[in-house]
C-alpha positions as semicolon CSV with decimal commas, in nm:
position;residue;x (nm);y (nm);z (nm)
1;M;0,274;25,119;18,178
2;T;0,142;24,754;18,202
3;D;-0,230;24,704;18,127
4;A;-0,374;24,417;18,328
5;R;-0,644;24,324;18,074
6;T;-0,383;24,294;17,785
7;L;-0,167;24,074;18,009
8;R;-0,456;23,859;18,095
9;V;-0,529;23,800;17,722
10;Y;-0,164;23,702;17,670
11;A;-0,169;23,468;17,962
12;E;-0,481;23,294;17,837
13;Q;-0,368;23,273;17,473
14;A;0,006;23,227;17,505
15;D;0,017;22,879;17,356
16;T;-0,226;22,977;17,073
17;Y;-0,017;23,298;16,998
18;A;0,302;23,088;17,001
19;A;0,152;22,829;16,761
20;V;0,036;23,077;16,512
21;F;0,321;23,343;16,519
22;D;0,644;23,180;16,672
23;G;0,787;23,071;16,341
24;D;0,699;23,389;16,145
25;I;1,027;23,561;16,037
26;P;0,948;23,873;15,855
27;Q;1,175;24,019;15,588
28;D;1,211;24,325;15,821
29;L;1,390;24,103;16,072
30;I;1,639;23,984;15,824
31;D;1,704;24,341;15,702
32;F;1,749;24,446;16,056
33;A;2,003;24,172;16,135
34;D;2,196;24,292;15,838
35;L;2,252;24,627;16,006
36;L;2,406;24,483;16,319
37;A;2,765;24,415;16,401
38;P;2,841;24,041;16,405
39;G;2,774;23,899;16,756
40;G;2,610;24,226;16,860
41;Q;2,381;24,260;17,168
42;V;2,018;24,276;17,076
43;L;1,714;24,357;17,299
44;D;1,383;24,218;17,173
45;L;1,142;24,458;17,354
46;G;0,815;24,275;17,394
47;C;0,934;23,947;17,261
48;G;0,608;23,738;17,290
49;P;0,695;23,365;17,249
50;G;1,047;23,447;17,135
51;G;1,061;23,309;16,781
52;M;1,221;23,625;16,641
53;A;1,468;23,650;16,934
54;A;1,558;23,280;16,867
55;W;1,613;23,351;16,495
56;L;1,856;23,631;16,591
57;A;2,029;23,409;16,847
58;A;2,080;23,135;16,588
59;R;2,263;23,384;16,377
60;G;2,516;23,456;16,654
61;F;2,371;23,762;16,812
62;D;2,368;23,798;17,200
63;V;1,997;23,831;17,253
64;T;1,793;23,939;17,558
65;A;1,422;23,910;17,530
66;W;1,174;24,108;17,744
67;D;0,813;24,067;17,797
68;A;0,565;24,181;18,065
69;A;0,368;23,862;18,045
70;P;0,527;23,582;18,238
71;E;0,371;23,315;18,010
72;M;0,551;23,471;17,716
73;V;0,879;23,496;17,905
74;A;0,845;23,116;17,969
75;L;0,795;23,046;17,617
76;A;1,081;23,266;17,493
77;A;1,318;23,106;17,752
78;R;1,269;22,768;17,582
79;H;1,472;22,898;17,276
80;A;1,838;22,820;17,278
81;G;2,056;23,135;17,307
82;V;1,777;23,362;17,430
83;T;1,799;23,526;17,771
84;A;1,433;23,585;17,848
85;Q;1,337;23,824;18,128
86;R;1,005;23,961;18,265
87;H;1,017;24,343;18,231
88;S;0,783;24,617;18,131
89;F;0,891;24,890;17,892
90;D;0,963;25,130;18,180
91;A;1,245;24,902;18,293
92;L;1,446;25,022;17,997
93;T;1,692;25,259;18,154
94;A;2,024;25,155;18,006
95;T;2,263;25,387;17,809
96;A;2,448;25,252;17,497
97;A;2,402;24,895;17,597
98;Y;2,270;24,738;17,275
99;D;2,372;24,724;16,912
100;G;1,998;24,680;16,823
101;L;1,659;24,716;16,972
102;W;1,376;24,532;16,811
103;A;1,009;24,629;16,905
104;S;0,774;24,447;16,680
105;F;0,416;24,530;16,753
106;S;0,484;24,557;17,120
107;L;0,491;24,933;17,188
108;L;0,137;24,943;17,070
109;H;0,038;24,818;17,403
110;A;0,187;25,121;17,582
111;R;-0,024;25,432;17,644
112;R;0,010;25,683;17,363
113;A;0,129;25,951;17,614
114;D;0,422;25,731;17,707
115;L;0,543;25,659;17,349
116;P;0,775;25,954;17,298
117;D;0,952;25,872;17,627
118;L;0,979;25,504;17,541
119;I;1,130;25,576;17,204
120;T;1,379;25,822;17,364
121;R;1,472;25,533;17,611
122;M;1,520;25,302;17,316
123;A;1,751;25,556;17,143
124;R;1,952;25,604;17,460
125;A;1,998;25,238;17,508
126;T;2,128;25,193;17,155
127;R;2,502;25,230;17,088
128;P;2,610;25,481;16,821
129;G;2,556;25,318;16,488
130;G;2,316;25,068;16,618
131;A;1,973;24,998;16,485
132;V;1,626;25,055;16,617
133;Y;1,311;24,889;16,473
134;I;0,953;24,972;16,562
135;A;0,632;24,820;16,418
136;M;0,298;24,980;16,507
137;K;-0,058;24,964;16,393
138;T;-0,158;25,280;16,222
139;G;-0,446;25,509;16,318
140;T;-0,534;25,763;16,581
141;G;-0,619;25,749;16,952
142;E;-0,640;25,441;17,180
143;G;-0,870;25,156;17,227
144;R;-0,930;24,783;17,288
145;D;-0,939;24,510;17,033
146;A;-1,191;24,238;17,015
147;L;-0,996;24,042;17,270
148;G;-0,977;24,334;17,524
149;R;-0,616;24,419;17,459
150;H;-0,521;24,789;17,491
151;Y;-0,385;24,951;17,169
152;A;-0,221;25,285;17,098
153;Y;-0,244;25,373;16,737
154;V;-0,001;25,613;16,548
155;T;0,043;25,770;16,213
156;E;0,364;25,745;16,030
157;A;0,431;26,122;16,074
158;E;0,397;26,079;16,458
159;L;0,619;25,772;16,488
160;T;0,902;25,916;16,262
161;F;0,884;26,251;16,438
162;W;0,930;26,084;16,785
163;M;1,214;25,877;16,657
164;K;1,390;26,183;16,503
165;E;1,330;26,380;16,822
166;A;1,501;26,102;17,008
167;G;1,810;26,145;16,797
168;L;1,749;25,851;16,561
169;T;1,801;25,871;16,177
170;V;1,519;25,703;16,002
171;T;1,639;25,473;15,715
172;T;1,344;25,255;15,611
173;I;0,965;25,294;15,634
174;R;0,734;25,029;15,526
175;H;0,354;25,001;15,523
176;G;0,133;24,690;15,507
177;H;-0,170;24,505;15,646
178;G;-0,175;24,201;15,854
179;K;-0,371;23,977;16,085
180;G;-0,279;23,945;16,453
181;L;-0,424;23,729;16,730
182;A;-0,767;23,895;16,704
183;R;-0,760;23,795;16,332
184;T;-0,857;24,150;16,204
185;D;-0,670;24,280;15,902
186;D;-0,517;24,604;16,030
187;P;-0,279;24,863;15,865
188;Y;0,052;24,911;16,012
189;V;0,380;25,092;15,961
190;T;0,739;24,969;16,028
191;V;1,026;25,213;16,086
192;T;1,399;25,127;16,104
193;A;1,649;25,384;16,223
194;R;2,017;25,423;16,306
195;A;2,139;25,553;16,640
């Protein structure tokens, strides 16, 4: 499930990515934290430089942060309270291990065909009553951005269907536009659900 070209971009741009995005704490993260049991275990799946994981850790959560790019893992490991590990998405095999799973614009680097299974893995890894958050760029198909990163695009209907099929109860859906590392203004959807 790991795309070599995508990992190469993150290896080359890790410091730039961290400088631009590491301190960006979206309202969605604050709302997600409000759903979690105090001191709960959280997995940041595709953590990048670890800023969001660090924010959660500073609020008393037990945070594990995964990324497939070793350069991102090294950046995430610098943050106090964050256990940063190098893993790809398919390493998620746990059952009822986390109170929350946070996947902010990370699953979009998986193959589209793998998304239903990945979301099922996320649901299985979440304890009953826990929260799952997924943010994806919207659209159809797959492709590469101007930097060469692989993207899988989804519609709101697809994403919510896969989450419901995985046994999750969707609670919040939000749409927006934003600029990522490639600096293009892209539409996205975020979905929060309960296990």
